[in-house]
C-alpha positions in Angstrom: 129.0 76.5 173.4 126.5 79.6 172.9 128.0 80.7 169.5 127.4 77.3 168.1 123.9 76.9 169.3 123.4 80.6 168.4 124.5 79.6 164.7 122.3 76.4 165.0 119.2 78.3 165.8 119.8 80.8 163.0 120.2 77.9 160.6 116.8 76.5 162.0 114.7 79.6 162.1 116.1 81.0 158.8 114.6 78.2 156.5 111.3 78.3 158.6 110.7 82.2 157.8 111.3 81.5 154.4 108.9 78.5 154.3 106.4 81.0 156.0 107.0 83.4 153.3 106.6 80.7 150.4 103.4 79.5 152.2 102.0 83.1 152.1 102.8 83.4 148.2 101.3 80.0 147.5 98.0 80.7 149.3 95.0 79.9 147.0 94.2 82.5 144.4 90.8 83.1 143.1 91.2 81.8 139.3 88.2 84.0 138.1 88.0 87.6 138.6 84.3 87.7 138.2 81.7 85.8 140.2 79.1 83.7 138.5 76.3 86.4 139.0 78.7 89.1 137.6 79.2 86.7 134.6 75.5 86.1 134.1 74.8 90.0 134.2 77.6 90.5 131.5 76.1 87.9 129.3 74.1 88.9 126.3 72.1 86.9 123.9 74.2 86.1 120.8 70.9 86.2 118.6 70.6 90.0 119.1 71.9 92.1 116.1 74.0 95.3 116.8 71.2 97.6 117.3 69.2 95.4 119.9 72.5 94.7 121.7 73.3 98.4 122.0 69.9 99.2 123.2 69.8 96.3 125.7 73.1 97.2 127.0 72.5 101.0 127.5 69.2 100.0 129.4 70.4 97.2 131.9 74.2 97.1 131.4 76.9 98.2 133.7 78.9 101.4 133.2 81.7 99.7 131.4 79.3 98.2 128.9 77.5 101.7 128.3 80.9 103.4 127.7 81.6 100.6 125.2 78.6 101.1 123.4 78.8 104.9 123.3 82.3 104.7 121.9 81.2 102.3 119.3 78.4 104.8 118.1 80.3 105.9 115.0 80.4 102.4 113.4 76.5 102.1 114.4 75.8 105.1 112.5 78.0 103.9 109.5 76.0 100.6 109.4 72.5 101.8 109.9 72.1 105.5 110.6 68.6 105.6 110.6 67.8 103.1 113.2 70.7 104.3 115.3 69.3 107.7 115.5 65.7 106.5 116.0 66.6 103.9 118.8 70.1 104.2 120.2 70.8 108.0 120.3 67.7 108.6 122.6 69.0 106.0 125.0 72.3 107.7 124.9 70.6 110.8 125.8 69.0 109.2 128.8 72.3 107.8 129.9 74.1 111.0 129.9 71.6 112.6 132.4 73.7 112.1 135.7 76.3 109.9 134.2 80.1 110.2 135.1 82.9 112.2 133.5 84.1 108.9 131.7 80.6 108.4 129.8 80.5 112.2 129.1 84.0 112.1 127.4 83.2 109.1 125.3 79.9 110.7 124.1 81.5 113.7 123.3 84.3 112.1 121.3 81.8 109.9 119.3 79.7 112.7 118.4 82.9 114.8 117.3 84.0 111.7 115.2 80.4 111.8 113.6 80.7 115.3 112.8 84.2 115.3 111.4 83.8 112.2 109.3 80.8 113.4 107.5 79.2 110.0 108.3 75.4 111.3 108.0 73.6 114.2 106.5 73.8 116.8 109.1 70.6 118.6 108.1 68.6 115.3 108.8 69.7 114.7 112.4 70.8 118.2 113.4 68.7 118.4 116.7 69.5 114.9 117.7 73.1 116.1 117.9 73.0 119.8 118.6 70.4 119.5 121.4 72.7 116.9 123.2 75.6 119.1 123.0 74.0 122.4 124.0 72.6 120.4 127.0 75.9 119.5 128.4 77.7 122.4 127.4 77.8 123.9 130.8 78.9 120.8 132.7 80.4 121.5 136.1 83.5 119.7 135.3 85.8 121.8 133.2 87.3 118.8 131.2 83.6 117.6 130.1 82.7 121.2 129.5 85.6 121.7 127.1 85.2 118.4 125.5 81.4 119.3 124.6 82.7 122.6 123.4 84.9 121.2 120.9 82.2 119.3 119.6 80.0 122.2 119.1 82.7 124.2 117.4 83.1 121.2 115.0 79.5 121.2 114.4 79.1 124.8 113.6 81.2 124.2 110.4 78.5 121.9 108.8 75.3 123.5 110.4 73.2 125.6 108.2 73.1 129.5 109.0 69.4 129.5 110.1 70.0 126.6 112.4 73.0 128.5 114.0 71.2 131.6 114.4 68.3 129.9 116.2 70.0 127.2 118.3 73.6 128.8 118.8 73.3 132.7 118.8 70.1 132.9 120.8 71.4 131.0 123.8 74.8 132.8 123.2 73.3 136.2 123.9 71.7 134.9 127.2 75.1 133.1 128.2 77.3 136.1 127.7 75.7 138.0 130.7 77.5 138.7 133.7 75.2 136.6 135.8 76.4 133.4 134.0 79.5 131.5 135.2 83.1 132.5 134.1 83.3 129.1 132.2 80.0 130.0 130.2 81.2 133.4 129.0 84.5 131.8 127.9 82.6 129.4 125.9 80.6 132.3 124.4 83.8 133.9 123.2 84.9 131.0 121.3 81.5 130.4 119.7 81.3 134.1 118.8 84.6 133.9 117.0 83.7 130.6 115.3 80.3 131.6 114.0 81.5 135.1 112.7 82.9 133.4 109.6 79.5 131.8 108.7 77.7 135.2 108.2 78.0 138.3 106.1 79.8 141.4 107.1 76.5 143.4 107.8 75.3 140.6 110.1 78.6 140.5 111.9 78.7 144.2 112.4 75.0 144.6 113.4 74.5 141.5 115.7 78.0 139.9 116.6 80.3 142.9 117.0 78.0 144.6 120.0 78.2 141.3 121.9 82.1 141.2 121.2 82.4 144.6 122.7 80.6 143.8 125.6 82.7 140.8 126.2 86.0 142.9 125.7 84.8 145.0 128.8 84.2 142.0 130.9 85.2 142.2 134.6 87.3 139.1 134.3 90.7 139.4 132.5 90.4 135.8 131.2 87.2 136.8 129.2 88.8 140.0 128.1 91.9 138.1 126.7 89.9 135.3 125.1 87.6 137.9 123.1 90.7 139.9 122.4 92.0 136.8 120.4 88.7 136.1 118.7 88.8 139.7 117.3 91.2 138.9 114.5 88.4 136.5 112.9 85.5 138.9 113.6 87.8 141.7 112.0 88.6 139.5 108.8 84.7 138.8 108.6 84.0 142.6 108.8 86.4 143.5 106.0 89.1 145.9 105.6 86.8 149.0 105.4 85.4 148.6 109.0 88.7 147.4 110.5 89.8 151.0 111.2 86.7 152.4 112.7 85.2 149.1 114.3 87.8 146.8 115.7 91.2 148.7 115.9 90.0 151.3 118.7 89.2 148.3 120.9 92.6 146.5 120.2 94.2 149.8 121.0 92.3 150.1 124.2 93.0 146.4 125.3 96.7 146.8 124.5 96.8 149.4 127.5 95.0 147.0 129.7 96.2 146.6 133.2 96.5 142.7 132.8 99.6 141.4 131.0 97.8 138.6 129.1 95.4 140.9 127.9 98.1 143.3 126.5 99.7 140.4 125.1 96.7 139.1 123.3 96.1 142.7 121.9 99.7 142.9 120.8 99.5 139.6 118.9 96.1 140.5 117.3 97.4 143.6 116.1 100.5 142.2 114.5 98.6 139.5 112.7 96.1 142.1 111.5 98.9 144.4 110.3 98.6 142.9 106.6 95.1 144.4 106.4 96.1 147.8 107.5 97.0 150.7 105.3 100.2 152.9 105.6 98.5 155.4 107.9 97.3 152.9 110.6 100.6 151.3 110.3 102.3 154.7 111.0 100.0 156.0 113.7 98.9 152.8 115.5 101.3 150.0 115.0 104.8 151.8 114.9 104.0 153.8 118.2 102.9 150.7 120.1 106.0 148.7 119.1 108.4 151.3 119.8 106.6 151.7 123.3 107.4 148.0 123.9 110.8 148.1 122.6 111.8 151.1 125.0 110.2 149.5 128.0 111.1 146.0 127.3 113.4 145.5 130.2 110.5 146.4 132.6 107.8 144.8 130.3 106.4 141.2 131.4 108.3 138.5 130.1 105.5 136.9 128.3 104.9 140.1 126.3 108.9 140.1 125.3 108.5 136.7 124.5 105.7 137.3 122.0 107.6 140.4 120.8 110.7 138.1 120.1 108.6 135.5 118.2 107.0 138.3 115.9 109.8 140.5 115.7 110.8 139.5 112.2 107.4 139.7 110.9 106.9 143.1 112.4 110.1 144.7 111.1 109.3 143.4 107.6 105.9 144.5 107.7 106.9 148.1 108.8 109.9 148.5 106.7 108.2 151.4 104.6 106.7 153.0 107.8 110.0 153.5 109.7 112.8 156.2 109.8 116.4 155.4 110.1 116.5 156.1 113.6 113.5 153.8 114.4 115.2 151.2 112.2 118.4 151.5 114.4 116.3 151.4 117.7 114.6 148.1 116.3 118.1 146.7 115.6 119.2 147.5 119.2 116.2 146.1 120.7 116.9 142.8 118.8 120.5 142.8 120.0 119.4 143.1 123.4 116.8 140.5 123.0 119.6 138.0 121.6 121.3 138.3 125.0 118.2 138.3 127.2 118.8 136.4 130.5 122.4 136.1 130.1 124.6 137.7 132.8 128.2 139.4 132.4 129.9 136.2 132.7 129.4 134.1 130.0 129.6 130.7 131.6 126.4 131.5 133.9 123.0 131.9 133.2 119.9 132.6 135.2 118.2 129.4 134.0 115.0 131.4 133.2 113.1 129.3 130.7 111.5 132.5 129.3 114.7 134.2 128.6 115.8 130.9 126.7 112.7 131.0 124.7 113.4 134.8 123.8 116.8 133.7 122.5 115.3 130.8 120.6 112.8 133.3 119.1 115.8 135.5 118.0 117.5 132.6 116.1 114.2 131.9 114.3 113.9 135.6 113.3 117.5 136.1 112.4 117.3 135.7 108.7 114.4 138.4 108.5 116.5 140.6 110.7 119.4 140.2 108.2 117.3 141.4 105.4 115.9 144.3 107.6 119.3 145.3 108.5 120.9 145.0 104.8 123.4 141.9 104.4 126.1 144.6 103.6 126.2 145.7 107.3 126.1 142.2 108.7 129.5 142.3 110.1 129.3 145.4 112.0 125.5 145.2 113.1 124.5 141.7 113.5 127.5 139.4 113.5 128.3 139.8 117.3 124.8 138.8 118.1 124.8 135.9 115.7 128.0 134.6 117.1 127.0 134.7 120.6 123.7 132.8 119.7 125.8 129.9 118.0 128.0 129.7 121.2 125.1 130.1 123.6 125.2 128.0 126.7 121.8 126.6 126.1 121.6 123.6 123.7 118.2 124.7 122.7 119.3 128.0 121.5 122.4 126.7 119.7 120.0 124.1 117.9 117.7 127.0 116.8 120.8 128.7 115.7 121.7 125.6 113.5 118.4 125.2 112.2 118.4 128.6 110.5 122.2 128.9 109.6 121.5 127.8 106.1 119.2 130.8 105.4 121.7 133.3 107.0 124.6 131.9 104.6 122.2 132.1 101.6 121.5 135.8 102.5 125.2 136.7 103.1 126.3 135.5 99.6 130.0 136.3 98.8 130.7 137.4 102.3 130.1 133.8 103.7 133.4 133.5 105.1 132.5 135.8 107.9 130.4 133.0 109.7 132.9 130.1 108.9 134.0 130.2 112.7 130.5 129.6 113.6 129.9 126.8 111.3 133.0 125.0 112.7 131.6 125.5 116.3 128.1 123.9 115.3 129.6 121.2 113.5 132.1 120.4 116.4 129.1 120.9 119.1 129.3 118.5 121.8 125.5 118.3 121.8 124.2 115.9 119.3 121.0 117.7 119.0 122.7 120.8 117.4 124.4 118.6 114.8 120.9 117.0 114.3 119.4 120.4 113.2 122.5 121.3 111.2 122.3 118.2 109.2 118.7 118.9 108.1 119.9 121.4 105.4 123.5 120.5 105.1 123.6 120.9 101.4 122.1 124.3 101.6 124.5 125.5 104.0 127.8 123.9 102.5 126.9 125.0 99.0 127.6 128.8 99.6 130.3 128.0 102.0 132.6 125.8 99.4 131.7 127.6 96.2 134.8 130.1 96.0 133.6 132.9 93.9 135.9 135.7 94.4 137.3 134.7 97.7 140.6 132.7 97.5 140.9 132.6 101.3 138.4 129.7 101.5 141.2 127.3 100.3 142.9 127.5 103.7 139.5 126.8 105.6 138.9 123.5 103.7 141.0 121.4 105.7 139.6 122.5 109.0 135.9 122.0 107.7 136.6 118.6 106.3 138.2 117.2 109.4 135.3 119.0 111.6 132.9 116.9 109.3 134.9 113.7 109.7 134.9 114.1 113.4 131.3 114.7 113.7 130.5 111.6 111.7 132.8 109.6 114.2 131.3 111.2 117.2 127.7 110.1 115.9 129.0 106.7 115.1 130.4 106.1 118.6 126.8 107.2 120.1 123.8 105.0 120.1 121.9 107.4 117.9 121.7 105.3 114.8 119.0 107.3 113.2 121.1 110.4 113.4 124.0 108.6 112.1 121.7 107.5 108.8 120.8 110.8 108.5 124.2 112.2 108.4 125.6 109.8 106.0 122.5 110.5 103.7 123.3 114.3 103.7 127.1 113.5 103.1 126.2 112.3 99.8 126.0 116.1 98.7 129.7 116.1 99.1 130.3 114.4 95.8 129.0 117.6 94.1 130.7 119.8 96.4 134.0 118.6 96.8 137.1 117.9 94.4 137.4 114.2 93.6 140.8 113.9 95.3 139.7 115.3 98.5 136.8 113.1 98.4 138.4 109.9 97.4 141.3 110.1 99.9 139.2 111.5 103.0 135.6 110.5 102.8 135.4 107.5 100.8 137.7 105.2 103.0 135.6 106.2 105.9 132.5 105.2 104.3 133.9 101.9 103.4 134.9 101.4 107.0 131.4 102.1 108.1 130.0 99.8 105.4 132.2 96.7 106.7 132.3 97.2 110.4 129.0 98.9 111.4 126.4 96.6 112.7 123.1 98.4 112.1 121.6 97.8 108.9 119.9 101.1 108.1 123.4 102.6 108.6 124.9 100.2 106.4 122.6 100.7 103.6 122.8 104.5 103.7 126.8 104.1 103.7 126.2 101.9 100.6 124.2 104.7 99.0 126.7 107.3 100.0 129.6 105.1 98.5 127.7 104.7 95.2 127.1 108.4 95.0 130.9 109.1 95.4 131.9 106.7 92.8 129.1 107.9 90.5 130.6 111.6 90.5 134.3 110.6 90.7 135.9 111.9 87.2 139.2 110.0 87.6 139.0 106.5 86.1 141.8 105.4 88.2 139.9 106.2 91.4 136.9 104.6 90.2 138.6 101.5 89.3 140.3 101.5 92.6 137.0 101.8 94.5 135.4 98.9 92.4 138.1 96.7 93.0 138.0 97.5 96.7 134.0 96.7 96.6 134.8 93.4 94.9 137.6 92.2 96.9 136.5 93.6 100.2 132.7 92.7 100.0 131.8 90.5 96.9 134.7 88.3 97.7 135.0 88.9 101.4 135.4 86.1 104.1 132.6 87.2 106.2 128.9 86.4 104.7 127.8 89.7 106.4 130.4 91.6 103.9 128.9 89.8 100.8 125.5 90.7 102.0 126.5 94.3 102.1 127.8 93.9 98.3 124.3 93.0 97.3 123.1 96.1 99.3 125.6 98.0 97.3 124.3 96.4 93.8 120.7 97.5 95.0 121.8 101.0 95.4 123.9 100.8 92.2 120.7 100.1 90.1 119.2 103.3 91.4 122.2 105.5 91.0 124.0 104.2 87.9 122.8 103.7 84.5 122.1 100.2 83.2 125.2 100.0 81.0 127.4 101.0 83.8 125.6 98.6 86.2 125.8 95.7 83.8 129.4 96.4 83.0 130.8 96.5 86.6 128.2 95.1 89.2 126.2 92.4 87.6 128.6 89.6 87.1 130.3 89.8 90.7 126.8 89.7 92.1 125.6 86.6 89.9 128.7 84.9 91.2 127.4 84.6 94.7 125.2 82.0 93.6 127.9 79.5 94.5 128.0 81.4 98.1 128.0 78.6 100.9 125.9 80.6 103.2 121.9 80.5 102.5 121.3 84.0 103.6 123.4 85.5 100.6 121.7 83.3 98.1 118.4 84.4 99.7 119.2 87.9 99.0 120.4 87.3 95.6 117.1 85.8 94.8 115.3 88.8 95.9 117.4 91.0 93.6 117.3 88.8 90.5 114.0 90.6 89.1 115.9 93.9 89.6 118.8 92.7 88.1 117.0 91.4 84.8 115.0 94.6 84.5 118.4 96.3 83.8 119.1 94.0 80.8 118.0 95.2 77.2 118.0 92.5 74.3 119.8 92.1 72.0 122.9 94.0 73.5 122.8 92.0 77.1 122.2 88.6 75.5 125.1 86.9 77.1 124.3 88.5 80.3 120.8 87.2 80.2 122.0 83.8 79.4 124.2 84.0 82.9 121.3 85.1 84.8 119.2 82.4 83.4 122.1 79.8 84.3 122.2 81.4 87.9 118.1 80.7 88.2 118.5 77.2 86.8 121.1 76.3 89.2 119.2 77.7 92.1 116.3 75.7 91.0 118.0 72.5 90.5 120.7 72.4 93.2 119.1 74.6 95.9 118.5 72.5 99.2 117.5 75.5 101.7 113.7 75.6 101.8 113.7 79.6 102.3 115.7 79.9 99.2 113.8 77.3 97.2 110.4 79.1 98.0 112.1 82.8 97.1 113.5 81.4 93.7 110.0 80.0 92.9 108.6 83.2 93.5 111.3 85.0 91.5 110.8 83.0 88.6 107.1 84.0 88.5 108.1 87.5 88.8 110.7 86.9 86.1 108.3 85.5 83.7 106.2 88.5 84.0 109.1 90.9 82.8 109.2 91.6 79.1 112.6 92.6 77.9 111.8 93.4 74.3 108.9 96.1 74.8 109.9 99.0 76.7 107.0 99.6 79.2 108.6 101.7 81.7 109.3 104.7 79.4 109.8 107.3 82.2 112.6 104.8 83.5 114.2 104.5 80.2 114.2 108.3 79.9 116.0 108.4 83.2 118.5 105.9 82.3 119.4 107.8 79.2 120.0 110.8 81.4 122.1 109.0 83.8 124.3 107.5 80.7 124.6 111.0 79.2 125.9 112.2 82.6 128.3 109.5 82.7 129.6 110.2 79.3 129.8 113.9 80.2 132.0 113.0 83.2 134.5 110.8 81.2 134.7 113.9 78.7 135.4 115.9 81.5 138.2 113.7 82.7 139.5 113.6 79.2 139.8 117.5 78.9 141.3 117.6 82.3 143.9 115.3 81.2 144.7 117.2 78.0 145.1 120.3 80.1 147.5 118.6 82.7 149.5 117.1 79.7 149.6 120.5 78.0 149.2 118.8 74.6 147.4 120.9 71.9 144.3 119.4 70.8 145.2 120.1 66.9 148.1 117.9 67.0 146.2 115.0 68.3 143.4 115.4 65.8 146.1 115.3 63.0 147.6 112.1 64.5 144.2 110.5 64.8 143.5 111.3 61.2 146.9 109.5 60.1 146.2 106.7 62.2 142.7 106.4 60.6 144.0 106.6 57.2 146.8 103.9 57.8 144.1 101.4 59.1 141.8 102.1 56.2 144.4 101.3 53.7 145.7 98.1 55.6 142.0 97.1 55.8 141.3 97.4 52.2 144.5 95.4 51.3 143.4 92.7 53.6 140.0 92.5 52.3 141.2 92.4 48.8 143.5 89.6 49.4 140.9 87.5 51.4 138.2 88.2 48.7 140.6 86.8 46.0 141.3 83.6 48.3 137.6 83.2 48.8 136.9 83.3 44.8 139.4 80.5 44.5 138.0 78.5 47.2 134.6 79.1 45.9 135.4 78.1 42.4 137.0 74.7 43.9 133.8 74.1 45.6 131.8 74.7 42.2 133.8 71.7 40.5 133.6 69.7 43.6 129.8 70.1 43.4 129.7 69.2 39.6 131.6 66.1 40.3 129.2 65.0 43.1 126.2 65.5 41.1 127.5 63.1 38.3 128.6 60.7 40.7 125.0 60.7 42.1 123.5 60.2 38.5 125.7 57.3 38.0 124.9 55.6 41.1 121.2 56.0 40.5 121.4 53.6 37.6 120.1 50.1 38.0 122.7 47.4 38.6 121.9 43.5 38.2 125.1 41.9 39.1 125.9 40.9 42.6 129.5 40.9 44.0 131.1 37.4 45.0 132.1 36.4 48.5 135.8 36.7 47.8 135.5 40.5 46.8 133.0 41.4 49.7 135.9 42.2 52.3 137.7 44.4 49.8 134.5 46.4 49.2 133.8 46.8 52.7 137.2 48.2 53.2 136.7 50.5 50.4 133.2 51.9 51.7 135.0 52.6 55.2 137.8 54.5 53.6 135.2 56.5 51.2 133.1 57.5 54.1 136.3 58.7 56.1 137.3 60.8 53.2 133.9 62.3 52.8 133.9 63.4 56.2 137.3 65.1 55.7 136.2 66.9 52.7 132.9 67.9 54.5 135.0 69.3 57.5 137.4 71.1 54.7 134.2 72.7 53.1 132.8 73.7 56.4 136.0 75.3 57.2 136.0 77.3 53.9 132.5 78.3 54.6 133.3 79.6 58.0 136.2 81.7 56.6 133.9 83.2 53.9 131.1 84.1 56.7 133.8 85.6 58.8 135.0 87.8 55.8 131.4 88.8 55.2 131.1 90.1 58.6 134.3 91.8 58.5 133.1 93.6 55.5 129.7 94.4 57.0 131.4 95.9 60.0 133.6 98.4 58.0 131.8 101.6 56.8 134.5 103.4 54.7 134.6 101.1 51.9 135.0 101.8 48.2 132.0 100.8 45.9 134.1 98.0 44.1 134.8 96.2 47.5 131.1 96.5 48.3 130.0 94.8 45.1 132.5 92.2 45.5 131.3 91.5 49.0 127.7 90.9 47.7 128.8 88.3 45.4 130.8 86.6 48.0 127.6 86.7 50.3 125.7 84.8 47.3 128.6 82.3 47.4 128.6 81.7 50.8 124.7 80.9 50.7 125.5 78.3 48.1 128.2 76.8 50.0 125.9 76.5 52.9 123.5 74.3 50.6 126.4 72.2 49.4 127.3 71.4 53.2 123.8 70.5 53.8 123.8 68.0 50.8 127.3 66.6 52.2 125.8 66.0 55.6 123.0 64.1 53.8 125.4 61.8 51.9 127.2 61.4 55.0 124.2 59.9 56.6 123.4 57.7 53.6 126.9 56.2 54.0 126.3 55.3 57.5 123.1 53.7 56.5 124.9 51.6 53.6 127.6 50.6 56.6 124.8 49.0 58.5 123.2 47.4 55.5 126.7 46.0 54.5 127.0 44.4 57.7 123.6 42.6 57.3 124.7 41.5 53.7 127.7 39.9 55.0 125.7 37.6 57.3 123.4 36.7 54.4 126.1 36.0 52.2 127.7 33.6 54.7 124.4 31.7 54.6 124.5 31.8 50.7 128.0 30.3 50.7 126.9 27.3 52.8 123.8 26.5 50.3 126.3 27.3 47.0 126.4 23.7 46.2 122.7 23.4 45.8 122.2 26.6 43.9 124.8 26.5 41.1 122.3 27.8 38.6 121.8 30.8 41.0 125.7 31.5 41.0 126.0 31.5 37.1 123.5 34.2 37.1 125.3 36.0 39.8 128.5 35.9 37.6 126.7 37.5 34.8 125.6 40.3 36.9 129.2 40.6 38.2 130.4 41.1 34.5 127.7 43.7 34.1 128.9 45.5 37.1 132.6 45.4 36.1 131.6 46.9 32.6 129.9 49.7 34.7 133.4 50.1 36.6 135.1 50.6 33.4 132.8 53.0 32.1 132.9 54.9 35.3 136.7 54.8 35.3 136.8 56.4 31.9 134.4 59.3 33.0 136.6 59.9 36.0 139.6 60.3 33.6 137.7 62.8 31.4 136.5 64.9 34.1 139.2 64.8 36.8 137.4 63.2 39.6 139.5 62.2 42.6 139.8 58.8 43.9 137.6 59.5 46.9 134.7 60.1 44.4 135.3 56.6 42.5 135.2 54.9 45.7 131.7 56.6 46.7 130.3 55.3 43.4 131.6 52.0 44.0 129.6 52.2 47.5 126.5 53.2 45.6 126.8 50.2 43.1 127.4 47.7 46.0 124.3 49.1 47.6 122.3 48.6 44.7 123.6 44.9 44.0 122.8 44.4 47.6 119.2 45.5 47.4 118.4 43.3 44.3 119.9 40.3 46.2 117.9 41.1 49.3 114.7 41.7 47.3 115.0 38.3 45.7 115.8 36.5 48.8 
C-alpha cells in the first residue's frame, strides 16, 4: 500500500511545484524601465536647435545625457564652430570639474578627434582646448591621465612654437622636478621627446637637453627607461655632429644601469641610432657593447636577450665593416645559440617559456639577414643545422615564422636551393594549418627557385615528392573548416601553371581542381577553383589536353545534371573573360554559355542575365556578327518567354546596360591592348607547341617548307584553271541574258501600242489560260536568271578572296562584276513584270464577270457587237505583225504569250473605260 501512496503523492506534488515555478515566472513585470518622473526629466523640447539642446543637457541633464553631448562635440564643431566654442565648450569645462572617469574619457576622445581631423583652425581656439587638456593632465586616475596625455601629444603637432614654449614647456620644467608625482614625471618625458622635433637644434641643445639629462638621472627606473627611449628623438633633433658628444655618453651610462629595463631601453636606442654614427663610434661604442651582451647572454635578462634577437640581423648588417673575422664567428655562434634558446637536450620537450619562444621566432625573422652576413656559400656548414631545427621546432609559432621567411632564404641560396628541399617538404606537410598558411603567402617566390633546375639534375627525382606533398596539403585544408585558407591555397596554386610541365599539371592537379569545382560547397572556394582551372587551361601548350579539358568543362558543368554545376560553368565563363583573349573565349565558351538560356532552373537564367553585358563586351563587329545575333536572340527569348519575376527584372536591367555598350568604337583602349597581348601569348603558345611536335617527330623544317611550297603551287594552278572555266561560263550566260533583255524591251514596246478591238466571249477562256501559262513561264525564267546571278556573284567573291591572281584574270573579274550588276538590274525588272502579271490576273477575273453581263445584253446591243468585231480584226492584225517580228528576232513562245497578255489588258482597259 505504501509504495502506491508514495507514487501518488509524488505525482501530486510534482505538478504543484512546477505550477509554483510557473507562477513565479509569470509574475507581473513592470513594462516600462523608467518612471513617469524620469521620462519627464529626460524629455527635451523639440523646438531647440542643436547648440541650445547641448547647453540645456549639459546644464540640467543626467550623466548619460552629458556623456552623449560630449561625445557628439566633434559634429557640433563641424556644424557651427564659433557657437560651439562660445557656448558649449565652457559648459563642457564646467562639467569636467569633479566628473567621473566616463565623462573624462569621452571629453579626451572628443578633443583628440577635433585635433586630428583638422575640423577647426587651431590658432583660433588654442586656449579653449589646450587649457582644458593641461588642467586634467594630472588626473588621479592613470587611465584618464594617459587619455589626456595622448590628446596633448596630438595637439603639439598643430600648435605653433610660441604657444608650445609658453603653455607647454614652462609647466614641463615645473612638473619634471622630483617633488611631483611619478605619473607627472613620466608625462614630462614623453612631452619632452614630442616637442623636440618642433624646434631647431640649438634650442634643443640649450633648453631641452639639460632637462632630459636630469630625467635620465631620476631615482625611479621607470622614468630613466622612459627618458632613455625618448633620447633617440632628441638625438635626431640635435644632429649628427652633437650625437657623439651630447647624447652618446648618456646612452653608454644607461646601458650599464642596474635595472634591466633601463639597459634594454639603452641597447635598443643605440642600435636605432647606429645609422647616424661614424665608423669610429661603431667600433669603440657599439661593438664592445654588443660583444659584451653576446658573451654573457646566458646570464643576461631574457628581455634583453629577446631584444637582441629581434635586432640581431640589423645589428650584424650595420657592423659588417667594423668586425674582425673572430668577432663575426662569435656573432654567428651567438645566433646559433639563440636559435635553440629554451630547448632542452631532448627535442621532444621544451620549457614552455614564452620569452624563449619569442627569441626563436625572432631568429626566424632575422635568418635571411644572417645568411647574407655569413655568406650563402658557407650556409651548409654554418647555418643549415640551425635553419633545419627552426623548421622542425616543437612550437607552432616558431615553425610559422620559419615558413614566413623561407622564400627569402631560398632566394639567397640560389643554385644550392636543393639543400633545404627536405625542410620545404616538412613545412608543406606540417600538421598545423597556421604553418601552411604562412607558407602560402609567398608560394610562388618559394617554388620558382626550387623548381628551376639550373645545373642541378637531382631535382627531377624530388619533383614527385613535392607534388604529392602539395596535393596532400590541399586535401588536408579541404577537409578542414578553414575555407579562407583553402581559397588562398587555390589562388596561389595557379602559379604552378608557369612552373610545372604541362603533362604533370594536366594529370595531377587539373583533375583535383575540377573535383573541387564540382563537389565543394563553399562558393568562394569554387570560384577560386574556377580561376585556377582557367589558368591551367590557358598555359597548357598541348592542343589535345586543352580540348580534353574543354570537353570536360562542357559535359561536366554546362551540360551537367545538377543546376549547381551549370552555375559553376557560368563562374568559369566569368573567369575566362578575364584570363583568355576575346577570340579564344568567343570560340570555346560563349555558345555553351548562351545555350543555358533554355535551362529549366531560374537561378541559372538569372546568372546568365547578369553575365550578358560581359559577354557582349567581348564581341567585335563585324567579325563577331553571328555571335552577336545569337546573343540578341537569347535576350529576346528572355524578354518574351521568361516568367520568373527576378529573371525578368534582371533582364530588363541588362537590356539597359546592353544599350549603353558600343561595339563599333573601341572606348576602352587599355583593355583592347591587354586583349591583344593575351592573343599574342596564346599564338606564341601554339607556335611553341608546333615546335615541340616538330622536335618530337624529328622531321627537318626544310623538307616541310619544300612540301608546303609544292602544295601551294598545285593549289594556285587548279584555282587558275577553275577560275578560267567559270569565267567563260559566266560570259556565255551573260550574253544569253543580254539577248533576253533585248527581247523583253521589244515586247514592252509592242505592248505599249494602243488596241481598239475587244475579244469575244468564246476566246476569253483560251486567253486566260495563255495568261496563266505565260506567268508561270515568266516565274521560271526569273528563277533561272536569279540562279545565274548568284553563280556570278559567288565567282566574284572567289576571285576577290584569291590574292595570287595574274593580271589577265583580274581584268576579266572586273568585267564580270559589271555584268553581275547589270543582271541585278534585269532581275529587278523581271520582278516588276511579275507583279504586273498578277495585277492582270485580277483584272481578268473582273472582266469575266462583266463579259457575262454583256452576253446577256448582247441581243439589245448588236451595233456595239459589230464595233467589237472590227476591233477584233485589228487585234488579229496586230497578232500577225507580232508573229512576224518573233520569227525575225527568234523570240520564244513565252514572250509571245506575254505580248498577248498585254494586248488583252489594253482591250479590257478600253472596254472598261467605255462601260
